[in-house]
SEKE-477876 format. One record per residue (C-alpha): residue number from 1; x, y, z. Coordinates in steps of 0.1 Angstrom, whole numbers, plus 5000, padded with zeros to 4 digits. Example, Ala and Ser with C-alpha at 12.3 -4.5 7.8 and 13.67 -1.06 7.14 Angstrom:
BEGIN
num px py pz
1 5123 4955 5078 $
2 5137 4989 5071 $
END
This chain:
BEGIN
num px py pz
1 1217 6104 7609 $
2 1210 6076 7573 $
3 1185 6072 7559 $
4 1167 6030 7565 $
5 1170 6009 7543 $
6 1136 5999 7531 $
7 1110 5991 7505 $
8 1091 6028 7491 $
9 1065 6034 7469 $
10 1073 6052 7434 $
11 1108 6060 7443 $
12 1097 6080 7475 $
13 1133 6066 7495 $
14 1150 6091 7474 $
15 1129 6109 7493 $
16 1131 6101 7520 $
17 1169 6107 7519 $
18 1170 6141 7507 $
19 1145 6148 7534 $
20 1165 6130 7566 $
21 1200 6142 7555 $
22 1185 6180 7548 $
23 1169 6178 7584 $
24 1208 6169 7605 $
25 1231 6195 7576 $
26 1227 6213 7554 $
27 1256 6225 7528 $
28 1259 6256 7505 $
29 1273 6254 7471 $
30 1304 6275 7464 $
31 1298 6307 7449 $
32 1288 6310 7412 $
33 1321 6336 7407 $
34 1355 6328 7419 $
35 1378 6357 7438 $
36 1410 6359 7434 $
37 1425 6345 7470 $
38 1445 6370 7496 $
39 1474 6344 7508 $
40 1480 6367 7538 $
41 1446 6377 7548 $
42 1434 6335 7545 $
43 1474 6326 7564 $
44 1457 6345 7591 $
45 1436 6328 7596 $
46 1428 6300 7621 $
47 1418 6275 7593 $
48 1427 6274 7554 $
49 1407 6244 7544 $
50 1367 6255 7546 $
51 1336 6241 7552 $
52 1334 6203 7554 $
53 1324 6196 7518 $
54 1293 6171 7519 $
55 1276 6151 7487 $
56 1228 6156 7494 $
57 1208 6146 7470 $
58 1187 6176 7456 $
59 1144 6181 7451 $
60 1147 6157 7411 $
61 1170 6128 7432 $
62 1204 6132 7419 $
63 1236 6139 7443 $
64 1242 6181 7451 $
65 1277 6188 7467 $
66 1282 6223 7491 $
67 1300 6233 7521 $
68 1287 6236 7556 $
69 1294 6270 7570 $
70 1304 6249 7606 $
71 1347 6259 7603 $
72 1364 6228 7620 $
73 1374 6225 7663 $
74 1405 6207 7661 $
75 1429 6205 7642 $
76 1422 6161 7639 $
77 1395 6183 7612 $
78 1408 6206 7593 $
79 1437 6183 7582 $
80 1404 6155 7568 $
81 1393 6181 7548 $
82 1425 6193 7540 $
83 1435 6150 7528 $
84 1399 6153 7509 $
85 1414 6186 7486 $
86 1438 6166 7477 $
87 1422 6131 7474 $
88 1391 6152 7446 $
89 1424 6166 7431 $
90 1441 6133 7429 $
91 1410 6120 7409 $
92 1399 6143 7390 $
93 1429 6173 7388 $
94 1461 6150 7383 $
95 1443 6123 7362 $
96 1457 6120 7329 $
97 1425 6144 7304 $
98 1406 6116 7278 $
99 1419 6133 7243 $
100 1461 6135 7240 $
101 1484 6154 7267 $
102 1486 6188 7252 $
103 1519 6202 7243 $
104 1553 6191 7254 $
105 1532 6182 7290 $
106 1537 6147 7304 $
107 1523 6124 7327 $
108 1531 6134 7366 $
109 1549 6109 7384 $
110 1551 6095 7415 $
111 1571 6117 7434 $
112 1549 6150 7424 $
113 1520 6144 7434 $
114 1535 6128 7470 $
115 1552 6168 7462 $
116 1519 6182 7453 $
117 1500 6159 7483 $
118 1524 6178 7511 $
119 1518 6212 7497 $
120 1487 6207 7494 $
121 1487 6191 7535 $
122 1503 6223 7542 $
123 1488 6259 7554 $
124 1491 6277 7522 $
125 1491 6245 7503 $
126 1451 6245 7517 $
127 1439 6278 7508 $
128 1451 6265 7467 $
129 1433 6227 7467 $
130 1409 6247 7488 $
131 1398 6267 7456 $
132 1396 6236 7431 $
133 1384 6218 7449 $
134 1353 6245 7454 $
135 1358 6243 7408 $
136 1352 6209 7419 $
137 1317 6205 7435 $
138 1309 6235 7404 $
139 1318 6210 7375 $
140 1299 6185 7399 $
141 1265 6203 7408 $
142 1261 6210 7370 $
143 1261 6173 7356 $
144 1295 6174 7344 $
145 1315 6144 7359 $
146 1309 6117 7356 $
147 1289 6095 7389 $
148 1298 6060 7402 $
149 1262 6052 7404 $
150 1264 6020 7420 $
151 1274 6037 7451 $
152 1249 6067 7445 $
153 1222 6048 7445 $
154 1241 6023 7471 $
155 1239 6058 7499 $
156 1207 6063 7484 $
157 1192 6025 7499 $
158 1203 6033 7532 $
159 1244 6028 7528 $
160 1270 6053 7537 $
161 1273 6087 7528 $
162 1297 6086 7505 $
163 1332 6115 7504 $
164 1332 6140 7467 $
165 1361 6122 7464 $
166 1345 6082 7461 $
167 1317 6095 7440 $
168 1333 6111 7410 $
169 1359 6086 7385 $
170 1377 6113 7369 $
171 1363 6115 7335 $
172 1339 6140 7328 $
173 1302 6129 7325 $
174 1285 6135 7290 $
175 1273 6159 7289 $
176 1307 6178 7306 $
177 1324 6163 7273 $
178 1301 6185 7244 $
179 1295 6219 7272 $
180 1322 6249 7267 $
181 1328 6259 7306 $
182 1342 6224 7319 $
183 1379 6232 7320 $
184 1390 6211 7343 $
185 1423 6223 7364 $
186 1449 6199 7355 $
187 1485 6196 7367 $
188 1512 6185 7347 $
189 1553 6173 7339 $
190 1573 6187 7322 $
191 1606 6181 7311 $
192 1628 6205 7330 $
193 1636 6219 7366 $
194 1618 6240 7384 $
195 1576 6247 7373 $
196 1552 6273 7354 $
197 1515 6278 7363 $
198 1486 6290 7330 $
199 1456 6297 7346 $
200 1441 6266 7338 $
201 1472 6246 7347 $
202 1503 6237 7367 $
203 1532 6214 7353 $
204 1561 6205 7374 $
205 1592 6195 7357 $
206 1609 6162 7359 $
207 1639 6177 7366 $
208 1631 6187 7405 $
209 1643 6218 7413 $
210 1672 6235 7424 $
211 1690 6237 7449 $
212 1692 6284 7447 $
213 1680 6306 7422 $
214 1700 6312 7393 $
215 1717 6345 7396 $
216 1709 6357 7436 $
217 1722 6319 7449 $
218 1686 6325 7470 $
219 1683 6295 7487 $
220 1645 6282 7469 $
221 1617 6271 7488 $
222 1597 6248 7466 $
223 1567 6249 7483 $
224 1562 6291 7478 $
225 1573 6287 7443 $
226 1538 6258 7443 $
227 1522 6293 7455 $
228 1538 6310 7437 $
229 1526 6291 7409 $
230 1490 6293 7418 $
231 1490 6325 7420 $
232 1499 6326 7384 $
233 1464 6309 7376 $
234 1430 6309 7376 $
235 1425 6313 7414 $
236 1448 6343 7415 $
237 1464 6372 7392 $
238 1467 6344 7355 $
239 1480 6381 7339 $
240 1511 6383 7357 $
241 1529 6360 7343 $
242 1558 6362 7328 $
243 1555 6398 7334 $
244 1582 6421 7354 $
245 1558 6436 7378 $
246 1533 6404 7376 $
247 1559 6381 7385 $
248 1579 6411 7416 $
249 1536 6407 7431 $
250 1536 6381 7427 $
251 1570 6368 7448 $
252 1555 6393 7473 $
253 1513 6385 7475 $
254 1519 6350 7467 $
255 1551 6329 7473 $
256 1571 6351 7500 $
257 1549 6348 7528 $
258 1553 6308 7526 $
259 1589 6314 7528 $
260 1585 6334 7557 $
261 1563 6307 7576 $
262 1583 6279 7569 $
263 1615 6303 7582 $
264 1626 6309 7547 $
265 1634 6351 7543 $
266 1614 6371 7518 $
267 1632 6373 7479 $
268 1638 6411 7483 $
269 1648 6406 7441 $
270 1628 6390 7406 $
271 1651 6378 7384 $
272 1630 6376 7351 $
273 1650 6357 7322 $
274 1644 6366 7285 $
275 1646 6344 7263 $
276 1669 6343 7234 $
277 1651 6338 7203 $
278 1616 6358 7226 $
279 1597 6385 7207 $
280 1611 6419 7214 $
281 1568 6429 7218 $
282 1554 6434 7251 $
283 1515 6444 7263 $
284 1542 6456 7292 $
285 1552 6493 7284 $
286 1575 6482 7308 $
287 1593 6448 7302 $
288 1587 6467 7258 $
289 1613 6492 7269 $
290 1639 6467 7286 $
291 1640 6445 7259 $
292 1648 6471 7236 $
293 1674 6490 7257 $
294 1699 6489 7227 $
295 1675 6512 7203 $
296 1669 6529 7233 $
297 1702 6559 7236 $
298 1709 6568 7270 $
299 1684 6550 7293 $
300 1686 6546 7326 $
301 1671 6524 7353 $
302 1657 6555 7364 $
303 1638 6556 7332 $
304 1624 6517 7341 $
305 1615 6522 7379 $
306 1614 6496 7393 $
307 1635 6475 7374 $
308 1670 6473 7392 $
309 1690 6455 7365 $
310 1694 6442 7333 $
311 1721 6417 7326 $
312 1738 6401 7296 $
313 1750 6374 7286 $
314 1782 6380 7259 $
315 1798 6356 7240 $
316 1835 6343 7249 $
317 1836 6370 7280 $
318 1854 6355 7308 $
319 1823 6371 7326 $
320 1782 6353 7328 $
321 1768 6380 7337 $
322 1774 6417 7326 $
323 1754 6448 7333 $
324 1737 6455 7300 $
325 1740 6499 7303 $
326 1771 6496 7314 $
327 1789 6476 7294 $
328 1822 6482 7282 $
329 1846 6489 7252 $
330 1857 6467 7232 $
331 1888 6457 7231 $
332 1916 6431 7249 $
333 1898 6416 7274 $
334 1863 6429 7269 $
335 1831 6416 7253 $
336 1818 6423 7220 $
337 1792 6446 7235 $
338 1772 6445 7197 $
339 1776 6404 7205 $
340 1759 6413 7238 $
341 1726 6393 7243 $
342 1698 6402 7273 $
343 1692 6377 7298 $
344 1678 6385 7328 $
345 1661 6417 7341 $
346 1658 6422 7375 $
347 1624 6439 7392 $
348 1619 6449 7429 $
349 1600 6434 7448 $
350 1579 6448 7474 $
351 1585 6441 7517 $
352 1559 6427 7532 $
353 1524 6441 7539 $
354 1537 6474 7510 $
355 1519 6452 7481 $
356 1492 6463 7467 $
END
């Protein structure tokens, strides 16, 4: 039901529009506090995208966005909701910020945007992009996003109800530019392979994804990798990145469920690469012990449970990797153990359903 086009005194036209819209459908804003995604539970649900997003006039005539409680009744409805979430992300989260890009960040290439769209339309991607869209609703309701005022006025005058992705310009409003809590989630590119994440961003390598993982040789599922990276963001556990146990839990919670859904076997071991210039200090005591393997005489893998292996690269050696804790004595045909450096930490991954 749409508000009629007619002249009304004192600006009462928007009150009528709001009353009529509210009589038809009441939409609730997203919860103020985010909760970490439980991906296995979400994938077990019949639908993943959540309620339809509706924009309605608030008591002051300004637009407010919320979700309807009703779940979709058909697969087509679910696809429409997933597509709207991607449209929102494309308008706001994939557009370059008005300031300079962060260090080493690049704008997304069209092929990367296409892959993100495929992910957003998948079951797991629908869960993550729903969370991104809820953040957009929060920013919108705070007045932090720039509005297409002409389109909104046309709706209040009796025009078609706009989708939220049609109503935002992709830029912060003046209030949003000076707000301390207007942290827009961003997608960027970077020079290299794979993907990486921070609490409020995901970066995709311009070189794409490798077909197999470097050490294990297992096949890579790029969409499962995207889910893994989302698990390191504020929608999952942002403290998990770069730590052996955190990475293994992320594989179990956020990557393996997607691999299984797509017909890939689950990963049982996560190989965490240690960069040569990585500092030896770590906030993870287990990782700190692994990084200081030279300084702990008699260290055993049993002392580092659940670490499964420490692998070293040795200059001039014929083999690419050696077991750091069983390096042979240097001599004819053997590498100089003192020159070998830790490069990979292998961590066991919980089986499906075992991760806490």
